[in-house]
Legacy VTK file of the C-alpha trace (Angstrom):
# vtk DataFile Version 3.0
C-alpha trace
ASCII
DATASET POLYDATA
POINTS 68 float
-119.627 169.348 -46.528
-121.668 168.078 -49.474
-123.144 164.817 -47.671
-122.780 162.995 -50.981
-120.517 160.185 -52.021
-117.106 161.163 -53.482
-114.754 158.944 -55.408
-111.981 157.628 -53.053
-108.669 159.416 -52.919
-105.686 158.267 -50.868
-104.161 161.847 -50.726
-106.787 163.428 -48.431
-105.911 166.452 -46.515
-108.483 168.300 -44.240
-106.479 171.584 -44.374
-106.559 171.560 -48.134
-109.122 168.936 -49.416
-108.751 167.871 -53.003
-111.690 168.165 -55.364
-112.876 164.707 -56.201
-115.692 163.603 -58.434
-119.119 163.161 -56.836
-120.766 159.631 -57.441
-124.158 159.534 -58.852
-126.097 156.408 -58.088
-129.350 157.648 -59.578
-128.610 156.389 -63.064
-127.520 152.887 -62.128
-129.955 150.167 -62.234
-127.922 147.382 -60.926
-124.588 147.448 -59.194
-122.987 146.321 -55.944
-121.493 149.073 -53.647
-118.925 148.664 -50.884
-119.023 151.398 -48.229
-116.140 152.345 -46.142
-117.032 154.949 -43.524
-114.685 156.882 -41.418
-115.866 156.988 -37.851
-114.868 160.560 -37.310
-115.294 161.626 -40.971
-116.323 165.301 -41.393
-117.051 165.083 -45.049
-119.833 162.342 -44.588
-120.532 161.615 -41.075
-121.751 158.309 -40.019
-125.318 159.241 -39.724
-125.378 160.535 -43.342
-123.644 157.327 -44.421
-126.340 155.258 -42.697
-129.049 157.346 -44.345
-127.494 156.734 -47.756
-127.036 153.038 -47.012
-130.719 152.684 -46.213
-131.518 154.449 -49.574
-129.256 152.171 -51.558
-130.781 149.099 -50.004
-129.600 145.697 -51.255
-127.099 147.401 -53.570
-124.867 147.621 -50.614
-122.723 144.340 -50.552
-120.167 145.514 -47.846
-120.365 148.081 -45.261
-117.532 148.965 -42.786
-117.105 151.768 -40.211
-113.578 152.329 -39.199
-111.839 154.835 -37.009
-109.609 156.391 -39.586
LINES 1 69
68 0 1 2 3 4 5 6 7 8 9 10 11 12 13 14 15 16 17 18 19 20 21 22 23 24 25 26 27 28 29 30 31 32 33 34 35 36 37 38 39 40 41 42 43 44 45 46 47 48 49 50 51 52 53 54 55 56 57 58 59 60 61 62 63 64 65 66 67
């Protein structure tokens, strides 16, 4: 578990997780972010996503926690 944002992939498999690119928000000065958080996600738990959301502040334009 990296506890960092990864680019979305629609081919996720917990038994054999794919390697996806990590997203680096540190170099971005201005952008809006939509966060879709899985309620039972083991890669980035809700508590970690909430922490990252507070760090990003007003850059988060859309935030959804869903049970998938």
